[in-house]
C-alpha positions in Angstrom: 0.1 0.1 0.1 1.3 3.4 -1.1 0.6 6.6 0.6 1.3 10.5 -0.1 0.9 12.1 3.1 1.0 16.0 3.3 -0.6 16.1 6.8 1.3 14.8 9.9 0.2 14.4 13.5 2.1 14.0 16.6 0.2 12.0 19.4 1.2 13.2 22.9 0.6 11.8 26.6 -2.5 9.6 26.7 -3.6 10.6 23.2 -2.6 7.5 21.5 -5.9 6.0 21.0 -6.8 8.9 18.3 -4.6 6.2 16.1 -7.6 3.9 16.2 -9.3 6.4 13.8 -6.9 6.1 11.2 -8.2 3.6 8.3 -6.3 1.8 5.8 -3.4 2.2 8.4 0.1 0.2 8.1 2.6 0.9 11.2 6.3 1.0 11.5 7.8 0.6 15.6 10.2 3.0 16.2 12.6 0.4 16.9 12.8 -0.8 13.3 13.2 2.7 12.0 17.1 3.7 11.2 18.3 6.3 13.5 14.8 6.9 15.6 14.6 7.2 19.0 12.8 5.1 21.2 10.2 6.3 23.7 10.5 5.3 27.3 7.2 7.2 28.8 4.1 5.3 29.4 1.1 6.4 27.5 3.5 6.7 24.4 3.6 3.5 22.3 6.3 4.2 19.8 4.6 3.7 16.4 5.3 5.5 13.0 1.7 5.0 11.5 0.4 5.6 7.4 -3.2 5.6 6.6 -6.3 7.9 6.1 -8.2 10.6 8.6 -10.8 12.5 7.3 -10.6 10.9 4.0 -7.1 12.0 3.5 -3.7 10.6 3.4 -1.8 11.1 6.7 1.2 10.1 9.1 1.0 9.9 13.0 3.4 9.3 15.4 2.2 7.6 18.2 4.0 8.7 21.0 6.8 11.6 20.9 10.5 11.9 22.5 11.3 14.2 25.4 14.3 16.3 26.3 13.8 14.8 29.9 14.3 11.3 28.9 18.1 12.3 28.1 17.7 12.6 24.4 19.4 15.5 22.9 17.3 18.4 21.1 18.5 16.8 17.7 17.1 13.4 18.8 13.9 15.0 19.9 13.0 16.8 16.5 14.6 14.1 14.3 11.3 13.0 13.3 10.1 16.3 11.8 13.2 16.1 9.9 11.6 13.0 8.4 8.4 14.5 8.0 10.1 17.4 6.1 11.8 14.7 3.6 8.4 13.0 3.2 6.6 16.3 2.1 4.9 16.5 5.0 3.2 20.5 4.7 1.0 20.5 7.4 1.8 19.6 11.2 -1.2 18.9 14.2 0.8 18.5 17.5 -1.2 17.7 20.6 -0.2 17.7 24.4 -1.4 17.0 27.8 -0.6 20.2 30.1 -1.1 21.7 33.3 -3.6 24.8 32.9 -2.5 28.2 34.5 -5.4 30.4 33.7 -8.2 30.6 36.2 -11.0 30.5 33.5 -9.6 27.1 32.6 -11.2 23.7 33.6 -9.6 20.1 34.0 -10.5 18.6 30.7 -10.2 21.5 28.4 -9.0 21.8 24.9 -6.5 24.8 24.6 -5.6 26.0 21.2 -2.0 27.0 21.1 -1.9 30.5 19.9 1.9 31.2 20.9 5.0 29.6 22.9 7.4 30.6 25.2 10.6 28.5 25.1 12.1 27.5 28.6 14.1 24.1 27.3 17.8 24.9 28.1 19.2 23.6 24.8 17.7 25.0 21.5 16.4 22.9 18.6 18.3 25.0 15.9 21.6 24.8 17.9 24.4 24.2 15.7 25.1 24.2 11.9 22.1 25.5 10.1 20.0 23.1 8.0 19.3 24.5 4.6 15.4 24.2 5.3 15.2 27.4 6.7 17.1 30.6 7.5 19.8 30.8 10.3 17.3 33.2 12.4 13.9 32.4 11.6 11.2 34.6 12.3 8.7 33.4 14.8 5.9 36.0 14.9 3.4 33.2 13.4 4.4 29.7 14.5 1.3 28.4 15.2 -0.5 29.3 11.5 -3.5 31.6 12.0 -5.8 30.3 9.2 -5.7 26.6 11.1 -6.7 28.4 14.4 -9.4 30.3 12.8 -10.6 27.1 10.8 -10.5 25.1 14.2 -12.6 27.7 16.1 -15.2 27.7 13.4 -15.5 23.7 13.7 -15.6 23.7 17.3 -18.5 26.1 17.3 -20.1 24.2 14.8 -20.0 21.2 16.9 -20.6 22.9 20.1 -17.3 22.1 21.3 -15.9 24.5 24.0 -12.3 25.6 23.0 -10.0 28.0 24.9 -7.1 30.1 23.2 -3.6 30.5 25.2 0.3 30.5 25.2 1.9 26.8 26.1 4.8 27.2 28.2 7.5 24.9 27.2 10.0 23.3 30.1 12.5 20.5 30.1 10.9 18.3 33.5 10.1 15.5 34.5 9.2 17.1 37.7 5.9 18.7 37.5 5.9 22.4 38.5 6.1 23.7 42.0 3.1 26.1 43.0 5.9 29.4 42.6 7.1 27.9 39.3 3.2 28.0 38.3 2.7 31.8 39.4 6.2 32.8 37.6 4.7 31.0 34.3 1.2 32.7 34.3 2.5 35.9 34.9 5.2 35.7 32.3 2.1 35.1 29.9 1.7 31.6 30.1 -1.6 29.6 30.0 -0.3 26.0 30.1 2.5 24.7 30.9 4.0 20.8 29.6 7.1 19.2 28.7 7.1 19.0 24.7 5.6 20.7 21.8 7.8 23.4 21.5 11.3 22.1 19.9 8.9 20.2 17.5 7.2 23.1 16.3 10.4 25.3 16.4 11.9 22.8 13.7 8.6 22.5 12.0 8.4 26.3 11.5 12.2 26.3 10.2 11.4 23.9 7.8 8.2 25.8 6.6 5.8 23.6 7.6 2.2 24.7 8.9 1.8 24.1 12.3 -1.4 23.7 14.5 -1.2 22.9 18.1 -3.8 21.5 20.8 -3.3 20.9 24.4 -5.9 18.9 26.9 -5.6 20.5 30.0 -5.2 17.5 32.5 -4.6 19.3 35.7 -4.3 22.7 37.1 -2.0 24.5 38.9 -3.7 28.0 39.6 -2.2 30.8 41.7 -4.6 30.2 44.5 -5.6 26.7 44.1 -2.2 24.4 44.1 -3.4 20.8 43.2 -1.1 17.9 43.4 -0.9 15.8 40.3 0.3 12.6 38.6 1.2 10.9 35.4 -1.6 8.7 35.8 -4.1 11.1 36.6 -2.8 12.9 33.5 -3.1 10.3 31.4 -6.6 9.6 32.5 -7.9 13.3 31.7 -6.4 13.0 28.6 -7.9 10.0 27.9 -11.4 11.1 28.5 -10.9 14.7 26.4 -9.3 13.3 23.8 -12.4 12.3 21.3 -13.2 16.2 21.2 -9.8 16.8 20.0 -10.3 14.0 17.6 -13.4 15.4 16.2 -12.2 18.9 15.7 -8.6 17.3 14.0 -10.5 14.8 12.0 -12.6 17.6 10.6 -9.8 20.2 10.1 -7.8 17.3 7.9 -11.1 16.5 6.3 -11.7 20.1 5.0 -7.9 20.7 4.3 
């Protein structure tokens, strides 16, 4: 079976079940792909899937790689370089994140409008790849037209969506109450341990990017809440059908 996808999806923590929506699929284990890292995190199964979603050819990463696992930024973002070589034009990125905006509720979907990069290593550090300029502009890292389309679909389907700024941190600890407060006061609405490196490299490659976070826990200034990875997975699993509905329709309309 041969497919020529121009759309890719990265499925993060607890979001791998979206892969069951992919039809006519064939898959490769990360361990069978030369130079691919292997995810070590529970909830990340580690498969590259090709097939159809919304009637369109797509590829999907079921599980991603994180800086906190000990990988370099080049390892973390290597799959994006592969996507570029395969002709991917649009990237959908999903993640589970902690909400810091007092208007958020657990289970909310937050469309990412921008990000703040707190990773200690930049994914474009080193010799510049010829896929983009040495100093890429970051004014529209998350594609405005795709955000507008997602808003329209959510309104049509009666799905509550929020907008916000995603703060990318290295982890693996969840944030302290003081860190939640700091990130929020710096302009962040949600915080997580992924997405930013992949999006930066995709943007450098000229790939349009749309990002969505499932708010799986809350770190509000006046209401600090303890959180576990298991609780994050449960919240993500409960909310992902709504995320799937939006992404499937966006891909169908592309």
